N, CA and C of each residue as an Amber inpcrd file, in Angstrom:
protein
   615
 -28.7960000  -2.8020000   9.6020000 -27.3990000  -2.0520000   9.7250000
 -26.7890000  -1.6870000   8.4480000 -26.7890000  -2.5100000   7.5900000
 -26.0490000  -2.1000000   6.2680000 -26.6590000  -1.1610000   5.5710000
 -28.2630000  -1.2670000   5.6440000 -28.9580000  -0.2440000   4.7460000
 -28.6720000   1.3340000   5.5540000 -28.7160000   1.2320000   6.8180000
 -28.2970000   2.5450000   7.6090000 -27.2270000   3.1440000   7.0100000
 -26.2480000   2.2300000   6.9420000 -24.6790000   2.7330000   6.7830000
 -24.5970000   3.4850000   5.2950000 -25.3150000   2.6470000   4.2890000
 -25.2680000   3.1450000   2.8530000 -26.1180000   4.3280000   2.8820000
 -27.2460000   4.5780000   3.5900000 -27.9930000   5.6780000   3.5400000
 -27.0290000   7.0470000   4.1650000 -26.1850000   6.3890000   5.1920000
 -25.4690000   7.4920000   5.9270000 -24.3520000   8.0070000   4.7850000
 -23.7870000   7.0760000   3.9610000 -22.9550000   7.3210000   3.0900000
 -23.3430000   8.2750000   2.0390000 -24.7180000   7.9420000   1.4860000
 -25.2460000   8.5560000   0.3980000 -25.4990000  10.0510000   0.8770000
 -25.8310000  10.1650000   2.1650000 -26.0030000  11.6630000   2.7120000
 -24.5890000  12.4820000   2.5430000 -23.5920000  11.7550000   2.6360000
 -22.3580000  12.4600000   2.6230000 -21.4970000  12.5040000   1.4220000
 -22.3020000  11.9610000   0.2890000 -21.7660000  12.2000000  -0.9580000
 -21.0570000  11.0150000  -1.6240000 -21.2230000   9.7560000  -0.8700000
 -20.6570000   8.5420000  -1.1750000 -21.6970000   7.5470000  -1.4680000
 -21.2580000   6.3170000  -1.4350000 -21.9620000   4.9500000  -1.5770000
 -21.3100000   3.8030000  -1.0030000 -22.3000000   2.8280000  -0.9020000
 -21.6480000   1.6380000  -0.4680000 -20.5930000   1.0540000  -1.3370000
 -21.2350000   1.1960000  -2.9640000 -20.2920000   0.5530000  -3.7780000
 -18.8010000   1.2040000  -3.6520000 -18.9050000   2.5240000  -3.7180000
 -17.4550000   3.3320000  -3.5040000 -16.8110000   2.8870000  -2.3280000
 -17.4110000   2.6260000  -1.0410000 -16.8720000   2.1090000   0.2340000
 -16.3120000   0.7620000  -0.0750000 -16.7200000   0.0740000  -0.6150000
 -16.4480000  -1.2460000  -1.1930000 -15.2070000  -1.4450000  -1.8080000
 -15.3750000  -0.5380000  -2.9570000 -14.1250000  -0.2950000  -3.6930000
 -12.9180000   0.2710000  -3.0340000 -13.0630000   1.0600000  -2.0640000
 -12.0000000   1.7430000  -1.1270000 -11.5380000   0.6840000  -0.7590000
 -12.3650000  -0.2130000   0.3400000 -11.6700000  -1.2460000   0.9330000
 -10.9050000  -2.2980000   0.2460000 -11.4570000  -2.6580000  -0.9120000
 -10.7760000  -3.8690000  -1.7820000  -9.6540000  -3.3040000  -2.4110000
  -9.5260000  -1.9150000  -2.7330000  -8.2940000  -1.0710000  -3.1910000
  -7.0490000  -0.8650000  -2.1460000  -7.4790000  -0.9890000  -1.0030000
  -6.5780000  -0.4370000   0.1790000  -5.8820000  -2.2510000   0.3160000
  -6.8520000  -3.1050000   0.5000000  -6.2820000  -4.3910000   0.4660000
  -5.2510000  -4.8580000  -0.5520000  -5.7540000  -4.3940000  -1.8030000
  -4.9620000  -4.7620000  -2.8330000  -3.4490000  -4.2710000  -2.9350000
  -3.6410000  -2.8570000  -2.7060000  -2.0620000  -2.1510000  -2.6950000
  -1.5350000  -2.8360000  -1.2830000  -1.7860000  -2.9990000  -0.2170000
  -1.1560000  -3.6570000   0.8340000  -0.5560000  -4.7910000   0.4740000
  -1.3430000  -5.5840000   0.0840000  -0.6870000  -6.9360000  -0.4170000
   0.0230000  -7.0920000  -1.4630000   0.0010000  -6.0320000  -2.2690000
   1.0590000  -5.8460000  -3.3730000   2.4590000  -5.2980000  -2.8720000
   2.4280000  -4.2900000  -1.8320000   3.6840000  -3.9990000  -0.9300000
   4.2800000  -5.0760000  -0.2820000   3.6110000  -6.1180000  -0.1020000
   4.0370000  -7.2610000   0.6710000   4.3700000  -8.5250000  -0.4890000
   4.3160000  -8.2050000  -1.6860000   4.4410000  -9.2490000  -2.7430000
   3.7650000 -10.4670000  -2.5590000   2.3080000  -9.9840000  -2.0750000
   1.5480000 -11.4410000  -1.9070000   0.5060000 -11.5330000  -3.1430000
   0.8140000 -12.7970000  -3.6700000  -0.0280000 -13.1070000  -4.7690000
  -1.5420000 -12.8290000  -4.9730000  -2.0550000 -12.8830000  -3.6940000
  -3.4110000 -12.6710000  -3.6840000  -3.7850000 -10.9250000  -3.8350000
  -2.7190000 -10.1490000  -4.0650000  -3.0090000  -8.9770000  -4.5430000
  -3.6370000  -8.8130000  -5.8320000  -3.6170000  -9.7890000  -6.6430000
  -4.1400000  -9.9420000  -8.0810000  -5.5210000 -10.3620000  -8.3010000
  -6.1530000 -11.3160000  -7.3780000  -7.6800000 -11.5550000  -7.2400000
  -8.3760000 -10.1360000  -6.7580000  -7.9010000  -9.6570000  -5.7270000
  -8.5690000  -8.5230000  -5.2140000  -8.4690000  -7.3090000  -6.2300000
  -7.4480000  -7.3520000  -6.9600000  -7.2740000  -6.2910000  -7.9530000
  -8.5860000  -6.3800000  -8.9690000  -8.8340000  -7.4060000  -9.2990000
  -9.8240000  -7.8270000 -10.4100000 -11.1720000  -7.3490000  -9.6990000
 -11.5110000  -7.4340000  -8.5480000 -12.5970000  -7.0320000  -7.7940000
 -12.7700000  -5.5450000  -7.8530000 -11.6390000  -5.0330000  -7.5550000
 -11.5700000  -3.5740000  -7.0790000 -11.5860000  -2.6840000  -8.5820000
 -11.1910000  -3.4570000  -9.5270000 -11.3360000  -2.9290000 -11.1530000
 -12.6970000  -2.5810000 -11.4400000 -13.3040000  -3.9650000 -11.0680000
 -14.8190000  -3.9290000 -11.5470000 -15.5210000  -3.0000000 -10.9260000
 -15.3510000  -2.7780000  -9.6030000 -16.1910000  -1.8690000  -8.6600000
 -15.9420000  -0.3980000  -9.2600000 -14.7430000  -0.0140000  -9.4050000
 -14.4450000   1.2140000  -9.6240000 -14.8600000   1.8010000 -11.1420000
 -14.8670000   0.9110000 -12.0110000 -15.3610000   0.9740000 -13.4010000
 -16.6530000   1.6530000 -13.3730000 -17.6710000   1.0760000 -12.5740000
 -18.9320000   1.5040000 -12.1900000 -18.7650000   3.0200000 -11.4860000
 -17.9690000   3.1860000 -10.5660000 -18.0010000   4.3790000  -9.6990000
 -17.6060000   5.7610000 -10.5860000 -16.5380000   5.3180000 -11.2510000
 -16.1460000   6.2550000 -12.3690000 -16.8800000   6.6940000 -13.4070000
 -17.8100000   5.7140000 -13.9080000 -18.6460000   5.9210000 -14.8760000
 -19.6780000   6.9470000 -14.6870000 -20.1430000   6.6950000 -13.1550000
 -21.1280000   7.3830000 -12.6650000 -20.5800000   8.9230000 -12.3700000
 -19.3590000   9.0980000 -12.0620000 -18.7890000  10.4390000 -11.9880000
 -18.3430000  11.2400000 -13.1630000 -18.3630000  10.6060000 -14.0750000
 -18.1410000  11.2110000 -15.4190000 -16.6310000  11.2030000 -15.8190000
 -15.9380000  10.4170000 -14.9930000 -14.2320000  10.2540000 -15.1260000
 -14.1130000   9.1750000 -16.0660000 -14.4650000   9.2880000 -17.5850000
 -14.4430000   8.2500000 -18.4240000 -12.9640000   7.7220000 -18.6550000
 -12.0410000   8.4540000 -18.7170000 -10.5390000   7.9890000 -18.7550000
 -10.2960000   7.1980000 -17.6810000 -10.6420000   7.4800000 -16.5430000
 -10.5680000   6.3840000 -15.4580000 -11.1950000   5.1680000 -15.2380000
 -12.7920000   5.2210000 -15.9060000 -13.3300000   4.2220000 -16.2150000
 -12.4170000   3.2060000 -17.1200000 -12.3130000   3.8120000 -18.0940000
 -11.5690000   2.8150000 -19.2340000 -10.2130000   2.3540000 -18.4780000
  -9.6180000   3.0190000 -17.9000000  -8.3760000   2.5080000 -17.1670000
  -8.7050000   1.1830000 -16.1850000  -9.7240000   1.1570000 -15.6720000
 -10.3950000  -0.0570000 -14.8580000 -10.3730000  -0.9770000 -15.5700000
 -10.7150000  -0.9310000 -16.7040000 -10.8930000  -2.0770000 -17.8230000
  -9.6010000  -2.6740000 -18.0390000  -8.5740000  -1.8080000 -18.3470000
  -7.3810000  -2.1680000 -18.6060000  -6.6030000  -2.9100000 -17.4570000
  -6.8630000  -2.1670000 -16.2400000  -6.4680000  -2.8430000 -14.9460000
  -6.9710000  -4.1050000 -14.7410000  -8.0980000  -4.3640000 -15.0450000
  -8.6440000  -5.8880000 -14.9730000  -7.8850000  -6.8530000 -16.0640000
  -7.4360000  -6.3260000 -16.9690000  -6.5040000  -7.3390000 -17.8610000
  -5.2230000  -7.3500000 -17.6020000  -4.5940000  -6.2520000 -17.0850000
  -3.1630000  -6.3680000 -16.3080000  -3.0300000  -7.1070000 -15.2690000
  -4.1630000  -6.9690000 -14.3340000  -4.2850000  -7.9780000 -13.3830000
  -4.3350000  -9.2900000 -13.5930000  -4.8880000  -9.7800000 -14.6230000
  -4.6520000 -11.2140000 -14.9960000  -3.3040000 -11.5750000 -15.5120000
  -2.8410000 -10.5080000 -16.3270000  -1.3240000 -10.9710000 -16.5460000
  -0.3870000 -10.7110000 -15.5910000  -0.5910000  -9.8700000 -14.6120000
   0.3110000  -9.7440000 -13.5170000   0.3870000 -10.8980000 -12.3210000
  -0.7330000 -11.3300000 -12.3020000  -1.0340000 -12.6180000 -11.3920000
  -0.2540000 -13.8270000 -12.2630000  -0.0500000 -14.1490000 -13.4650000
   0.4770000 -14.8400000 -14.1740000   2.0650000 -14.8070000 -13.9790000
   2.5600000 -13.3520000 -14.4740000   3.8510000 -13.1310000 -14.1900000
   4.4100000 -13.2760000 -12.8560000   3.7600000 -12.9460000 -11.7100000
   4.2320000 -13.0700000 -10.5170000   4.6960000 -14.5310000 -10.2350000
   3.8410000 -15.3000000 -10.8340000   3.9340000 -16.8090000 -10.3320000
   4.9940000 -17.4410000 -11.2880000   5.0490000 -16.9980000 -12.6780000
   5.7410000 -17.9380000 -13.5040000   6.6100000 -16.9800000 -14.3780000
   6.7560000 -15.7910000 -14.1390000   7.6410000 -14.5610000 -14.9750000
   9.0760000 -14.6820000 -14.7840000   9.5540000 -15.3880000 -13.6910000
  10.9870000 -15.6270000 -13.3680000  11.7920000 -16.6050000 -14.2150000
  12.8150000 -16.7140000 -14.1210000  13.8710000 -17.4500000 -14.9390000
  13.3150000 -19.0360000 -14.4920000  13.1520000 -19.6930000 -16.0160000
  12.6770000 -21.1230000 -16.0890000  11.2010000 -21.1510000 -15.4960000
  10.3490000 -20.0660000 -15.7130000   8.8280000 -20.0650000 -15.3800000
   8.8910000 -20.1840000 -13.9110000   9.6530000 -19.4810000 -13.0540000
   9.6290000 -19.4890000 -11.6360000   9.0800000 -18.0790000 -11.1950000
   8.9220000 -18.2010000  -9.7080000   8.4670000 -17.0050000  -9.1150000
   9.1290000 -15.6830000  -9.6380000   8.6260000 -14.5950000 -10.1290000
   9.3430000 -13.2010000 -10.1460000   9.7390000 -12.4580000  -9.0840000
  10.8640000 -11.9520000  -9.2650000  11.3690000 -11.1910000  -8.1660000
  11.5280000  -9.7230000  -8.3520000  11.7730000  -8.8950000  -7.3490000
  11.9700000  -7.3630000  -7.6330000  13.1780000  -7.3020000  -8.4790000
  12.9790000  -6.1170000  -9.3230000  14.1830000  -5.7250000  -9.8810000
  14.0610000  -4.3470000 -10.5510000  14.9700000  -3.8020000 -11.0650000
  15.0060000  -2.3610000 -11.6670000  14.5980000  -2.3000000 -13.0430000
  13.9350000  -1.4630000 -13.3570000  13.3150000  -1.1780000 -14.8250000
  14.6180000  -0.9280000 -15.7260000  14.8190000  -1.7860000 -16.9320000
  15.9140000  -1.6200000 -17.5540000  15.9560000  -0.1830000 -18.2690000
  17.1960000   0.2270000 -18.5890000  17.1580000   1.6150000 -19.1680000
  16.5370000   1.8970000 -20.5710000  16.6400000   0.8570000 -21.3330000
  16.1240000   0.8120000 -22.5860000  14.5590000   0.8380000 -22.6510000
  13.8400000   0.2960000 -21.4980000  12.5120000   0.4290000 -21.6280000
  12.0930000   1.6540000 -21.1440000  12.7820000   2.6550000 -20.4430000
  12.0460000   3.8640000 -20.0530000  11.6520000   4.7970000 -21.1220000
  12.5450000   4.6880000 -22.2580000  12.0810000   5.5450000 -23.5120000
  10.7820000   5.1140000 -24.0080000  10.4980000   3.3900000 -24.2250000
   9.3720000   3.0870000 -24.7050000   8.1720000   3.4050000 -23.6780000
   8.2920000   3.2860000 -22.3600000   7.2820000   3.4930000 -21.5270000
   6.8220000   5.0210000 -21.2460000   7.8490000   5.9580000 -21.6480000
   7.5790000   7.3740000 -21.9220000   6.6150000   7.4940000 -23.0540000
   7.0150000   6.9490000 -24.1620000   6.4460000   7.1460000 -25.3620000
   5.1170000   6.7830000 -25.2440000   4.8740000   5.4810000 -24.8450000
   3.6010000   4.9970000 -24.6180000   2.4010000   5.9290000 -23.5130000
   3.3060000   6.2710000 -22.6330000   2.6240000   7.3430000 -21.6070000
   2.1000000   8.5450000 -22.4480000   2.8800000   9.3050000 -23.1320000
   2.4510000  10.4570000 -23.8050000   1.3140000  10.0970000 -24.9340000
   1.6070000   9.0760000 -25.6680000   0.6200000   8.7840000 -26.6980000
  -0.5390000   8.4260000 -25.8960000  -0.5810000   7.5960000 -24.9110000
  -1.8470000   7.5180000 -24.1940000  -2.6980000   8.5220000 -23.8400000
  -1.8150000   9.4930000 -23.0840000  -2.3720000  10.9580000 -22.6380000
  -3.0470000  11.5960000 -24.0330000  -2.3250000  11.7810000 -24.9630000
  -2.8150000  12.5230000 -25.9250000  -4.1120000  11.9230000 -26.5470000
  -4.1100000  10.7990000 -26.6980000  -5.1180000   9.9450000 -27.2180000
  -6.2520000  10.2800000 -26.2650000  -6.1950000   9.8990000 -25.1100000
  -7.3270000   9.9080000 -23.9970000  -7.7320000  11.3090000 -24.0300000
  -7.0200000  12.2720000 -24.0160000  -7.3520000  13.5890000 -23.6690000
  -8.2380000  14.0960000 -24.8130000  -7.8830000  13.8150000 -26.0780000
  -8.5840000  14.3930000 -27.4460000  -9.9350000  13.6130000 -27.2380000
 -10.0990000  12.2790000 -26.9630000 -11.3830000  11.6230000 -27.0650000
 -12.0950000  11.8800000 -26.0300000 -11.7570000  12.0430000 -24.6790000
 -12.7080000  12.4500000 -23.6260000 -12.9860000  13.8980000 -23.5760000
 -12.1460000  14.7900000 -23.8990000 -12.7050000  16.1790000 -23.9630000
 -13.6700000  16.2950000 -24.8290000 -14.0880000  15.3900000 -25.6800000
 -14.9920000  15.7080000 -26.7010000 -16.2730000  14.8560000 -26.1530000
 -16.2940000  14.3290000 -25.0220000 -17.5240000  13.4810000 -24.2830000
 -18.1830000  14.5750000 -23.4680000 -19.7410000  14.8800000 -23.8200000
 -20.4320000  15.6930000 -23.0020000 -20.3100000  15.2260000 -21.5080000
 -19.8350000  16.1540000 -20.2240000 -20.0970000  15.6940000 -18.9380000
 -18.6070000  15.0590000 -18.6660000 -17.5240000  15.0620000 -19.4080000
 -16.2720000  14.5120000 -19.1640000 -15.5590000  15.8630000 -18.0610000
 -15.4500000  15.1630000 -16.9190000 -14.5500000  16.0320000 -16.0440000
 -13.0350000  16.1670000 -15.9590000 -12.5290000  17.3930000 -15.9980000
 -10.9600000  17.5970000 -15.8500000 -10.3240000  16.4790000 -16.9740000
 -10.6650000  16.6140000 -18.1040000 -10.3690000  15.4040000 -19.1460000
  -8.9040000  15.6490000 -19.4870000  -8.0630000  16.4120000 -19.5440000
  -6.7960000  16.3760000 -19.6690000  -5.9440000  16.0310000 -18.5030000
  -6.2770000  16.3630000 -17.3920000  -5.6290000  16.1280000 -15.9890000
  -6.0670000  14.5510000 -15.8680000  -7.3010000  14.1080000 -15.9370000
  -7.7280000  12.9920000 -15.7710000  -6.9350000  11.8630000 -16.5900000
  -6.7820000  12.2840000 -18.0680000  -6.0800000  11.6050000 -18.8460000
  -4.4890000  11.5480000 -18.6430000  -3.9330000  12.5400000 -18.0330000
  -2.3860000  12.5250000 -17.5890000  -2.2540000  11.3570000 -16.4610000
  -2.9640000  11.3720000 -15.6480000  -3.0330000  10.5790000 -14.3810000
  -3.2680000   9.2090000 -14.8790000  -4.1940000   9.0800000 -15.7020000
  -4.4300000   7.7270000 -16.4090000  -3.3270000   7.1540000 -16.9260000
  -2.5220000   8.0450000 -17.7260000  -1.3270000   7.5530000 -18.6960000
  -0.3910000   7.1780000 -17.4500000   0.0970000   7.8760000 -16.7860000
   0.7440000   7.4740000 -15.7080000   0.6600000   6.1010000 -14.8980000
  -0.6590000   6.1300000 -14.5960000  -1.0910000   5.0040000 -13.8060000
  -1.0030000   3.7970000 -14.6200000  -1.1950000   3.8350000 -15.9430000
  -1.2980000   2.8000000 -16.7300000   0.3480000   2.3680000 -16.8830000
   1.2290000   3.1570000 -16.9990000   2.6350000   2.7610000 -17.1840000
   3.1000000   2.1240000 -15.7880000   2.4660000   2.7770000 -14.7530000
   2.9700000   2.1430000 -13.3180000   2.1760000   0.8610000 -13.0810000
   1.2670000   0.6230000 -13.4420000   0.7100000  -0.7790000 -13.3490000
   1.4040000  -1.8750000 -14.1650000   1.7650000  -1.4480000 -15.2630000
   2.5530000  -2.5180000 -16.1700000   3.9680000  -2.8550000 -15.1770000
   4.4810000  -1.6990000 -14.7740000   5.6510000  -1.8470000 -14.1590000
   5.4330000  -2.7720000 -12.9060000   4.4490000  -2.5840000 -12.4000000
   4.0000000  -3.3780000 -11.1150000   3.8300000  -4.9310000 -11.3400000
   3.3030000  -5.1110000 -12.8550000   3.1090000  -6.6950000 -13.2940000
   4.4770000  -7.2120000 -13.4960000   5.7030000  -6.4110000 -13.7520000
   6.9340000  -6.8640000 -13.9990000   7.7160000  -6.9190000 -12.6460000
   7.1460000  -6.5110000 -11.5790000   7.9940000  -6.1580000 -10.4840000
   9.2340000  -5.2500000 -10.5590000   9.0060000  -4.0300000 -11.2990000
  10.0800000  -2.9110000 -11.2370000   9.7250000  -2.1390000 -10.1030000
  10.8070000  -2.0870000  -9.5030000  10.5070000  -1.2770000  -8.1910000
  10.1080000   0.1340000  -8.4570000  10.6620000   0.8450000  -9.6920000
  10.3020000   2.2580000  -9.8860000   8.7720000   2.3680000 -10.0960000
   8.0980000   1.4580000 -10.1410000   6.4770000   1.6330000 -10.5350000
   6.1010000   2.3880000  -9.1240000   6.7250000   2.2160000  -7.8510000
   6.2440000   3.0010000  -6.8190000   6.4990000   4.2330000  -6.7120000
   7.4610000   4.6580000  -7.4230000   7.7570000   5.9470000  -7.6820000
   6.7650000   6.7420000  -8.4920000   6.2260000   6.1170000  -9.4570000
   5.0530000   6.8010000 -10.3720000   3.8930000   6.6870000  -9.6920000
   3.5820000   5.6550000  -8.6340000   2.5790000   5.7720000  -8.0800000
   2.3750000   6.8090000  -7.0890000   3.5940000   7.0160000  -6.5060000
   3.5200000   8.2970000  -5.4000000   3.1370000   9.3820000  -6.0040000
   3.8810000   9.6890000  -7.3500000   3.5180000  11.2140000  -7.8270000
   2.0470000  11.1730000  -8.4450000   1.5560000   9.9400000  -9.0520000
   0.1050000   9.9570000  -9.3410000  -0.6210000   9.9770000  -8.2320000
  -0.5280000   9.3640000  -7.0930000  -1.6320000   9.2820000  -6.1800000
  -1.8830000  10.8360000  -5.3780000  -0.5620000  11.5500000  -5.4820000
  -0.6130000  12.9780000  -4.8120000  -1.5480000  13.5890000  -5.6990000
  -1.6390000  13.4920000  -6.9860000  -2.4500000  14.4380000  -7.9350000
  -3.8960000  14.0030000  -7.9270000  -4.0070000  12.6140000  -7.7900000
  -5.4060000  11.8380000  -7.5880000  -6.0290000  12.6180000  -6.5550000
  -5.4220000  12.5790000  -5.1710000  -6.2710000  13.0920000  -4.0320000
  -7.0100000  14.4700000  -4.4260000  -6.0010000  15.3190000  -4.9310000
  -6.6770000  16.7150000  -5.3640000  -7.8310000  16.5910000  -6.1170000
  -7.5240000  15.8170000  -7.2840000  -8.6860000  15.6720000  -8.3520000
 -10.0560000  15.0890000  -7.5820000  -9.8220000  14.0240000  -6.9750000
 -11.1070000  13.6580000  -6.4080000 -11.6750000  14.4980000  -5.3110000
 -10.8760000  15.4030000  -4.7050000 -11.3560000  16.2460000  -3.8430000
 -12.4240000  17.2380000  -4.4570000 -11.8150000  17.7800000  -5.5980000
 -12.3920000  18.6010000  -6.5700000 -13.7430000  18.2740000  -7.0090000
 -13.8590000  16.6170000  -7.5190000 -14.9420000  16.0230000  -7.8340000
 -15.8580000  15.7310000  -6.6990000 -15.6510000  16.0810000  -5.6680000
 -16.6070000  15.6260000  -4.4870000 -16.5190000  14.2250000  -4.0270000
 -15.7460000  13.3850000  -4.5770000 -15.4070000  12.1680000  -3.9840000
 -14.5570000  11.9350000  -3.0520000 -15.0440000  12.4150000  -1.7080000
 -14.2030000  12.4240000  -0.7460000 -13.5550000  11.1500000  -0.2710000
 -14.5300000  10.0920000  -0.2590000 -14.1410000   8.7920000   0.1510000
 -12.8900000   8.3400000  -0.8230000 -13.0650000   8.4770000  -1.9900000
 -12.0470000   8.1010000  -2.9500000 -10.7440000   8.8060000  -2.8290000
 -10.8060000  10.1070000  -2.5640000  -9.6850000  10.9120000  -2.1130000
  -8.9780000  10.5550000  -1.0260000  -9.8550000  10.1560000   0.1840000
  -9.2810000   9.2870000   1.4590000  -8.5010000   8.1190000   1.0040000
  -9.2710000   7.4400000  -0.1000000  -8.7370000   6.1830000  -0.3480000
  -7.2560000   6.3530000  -0.9600000  -7.2060000   7.3170000  -1.8950000
  -6.0250000   7.5670000  -2.5350000  -4.8040000   8.2370000  -1.6860000
  -5.3400000   8.7880000  -0.6360000  -4.1800000   9.1840000   0.2350000
  -3.6890000   7.9580000   1.2930000  -4.5150000   7.1540000   1.2120000
  -3.9520000   5.7090000   1.7660000  -3.0070000   5.1510000   0.9650000
  -3.3330000   5.0640000  -0.3830000  -2.5090000   4.6340000  -1.3740000
  -1.2550000   5.3050000  -1.4170000  -1.1120000   6.6200000  -1.3520000
  -0.0840000   7.3390000  -1.2210000   0.9270000   6.6820000  -0.2120000
   0.3970000   6.8720000   1.0400000   1.0500000   6.2290000   2.1420000
   1.7430000   4.8430000   1.9230000   0.6780000   4.0230000   1.2820000
   1.2430000   2.4660000   0.7540000   2.3890000   2.3690000  -0.2940000
   2.3440000   3.4150000  -0.9960000   3.1310000   3.4410000  -2.2220000
   4.6080000   3.6810000  -1.7570000   4.6650000   4.5970000  -0.7030000
   5.9900000   4.7670000   0.0750000   6.3910000   3.4710000   0.6770000
   5.4620000   2.8800000   1.5490000   5.9010000   1.5210000   2.1120000
   6.2990000   0.5770000   1.0690000   5.6630000   0.5520000   0.0600000
   5.9580000  -0.4360000  -1.0500000   7.2320000  -0.2810000  -1.4860000
   7.5090000   1.0190000  -1.9240000   8.9560000   1.2340000  -2.2790000
  10.0760000   0.9950000  -1.5140000  10.0410000   1.1300000  -0.0570000
  10.7720000   0.9100000   0.9740000  10.7950000  -0.7360000   1.1370000
   9.5730000  -1.4820000   1.1450000   9.7810000  -3.0440000   1.4440000
  10.2060000  -3.5120000   0.0640000  10.0400000  -3.1820000  -1.2230000
  10.5500000  -3.9220000  -2.4750000  12.1550000  -3.4680000  -2.3750000
  12.2630000  -2.3620000  -2.0650000  13.8930000  -2.0930000  -1.9540000
  14.7720000  -3.0630000  -1.0640000  14.1480000  -3.3360000  -0.0740000
  14.6790000  -4.3030000   0.9960000  14.6110000  -5.6670000   0.3510000
  13.6950000  -5.9210000  -0.3640000  13.5930000  -7.2320000  -0.9240000
  14.4550000  -7.4520000  -2.0540000  14.7170000  -6.4330000  -2.8310000
  15.6970000  -6.5470000  -4.0160000  17.0720000  -6.5280000  -3.3880000
  17.3680000  -5.7690000  -2.2840000  18.7260000  -5.9870000  -1.6880000
  19.0550000  -7.3640000  -1.1460000  18.0720000  -7.8970000  -0.6030000
  18.1260000  -9.3100000   0.0550000  18.4890000 -10.3250000  -0.9630000
  17.6840000 -10.2310000  -2.4160000  17.9930000 -11.1010000  -3.3230000
  19.2770000 -11.0470000  -3.9320000  19.6690000  -9.7820000  -3.8090000
  21.0750000  -9.5780000  -4.4460000  22.2200000 -10.0830000  -3.5650000
  21.8260000 -10.1050000  -2.0890000  23.0500000 -10.3340000  -1.2700000
  22.2810000 -11.4630000  -0.2860000  22.0540000 -12.7650000  -0.9440000
  21.5300000 -13.5480000   0.0590000  22.1340000 -14.0660000   1.3810000
  21.5000000 -14.3030000   2.2780000  22.0700000 -14.6140000   3.7370000
  22.7620000 -16.2140000   3.5240000  24.0170000 -16.2810000   3.7490000
  24.3730000 -17.9010000   3.6450000  23.6050000 -18.7380000   4.6000000
  23.4130000 -19.8360000   4.1110000  22.6130000 -20.9110000   5.0140000
  23.5470000 -21.4990000   6.1190000
């Protein structure tokens, strides 16, 4: 049964590895929208799987991003558990204004560096667009580890462009995956906004 399914996926331009990565990714993002700590273990698996998928597709910036995601997932796991006041659970908050400039500078620097390097690699696909999306995603992922609500806005923007890029590259299943991510990012923003509002205005016991 599994072999037949994998052959069917291969015949339609996909693979069982990509399908597994898609499934883990959806689970990860959904758990993140619910502020569930188990989103980080599933994120580790997702990052490892898509490192291989993107290397095979020639999307080297995205493959490298998965390695960084792996490290950020370990960091995020710790932060969500102990990043609050007095090493307590971290709660949703807004990104500090002074941090936006730093994040923007890091994002631009990462884009220029990645685009310069990957554009010189034979077989690199859409290196400048790929590097730009990687940079935005990197900043958004860091913001997710800190539970800054604006991370979802960056994910919404990035996911819209990712869908188009993966369609161009023929990764239809991954494009579908990112379309679901887009919907979940909207859900995540709405859910976290409610969570932040409730934390700021707790209901009297």
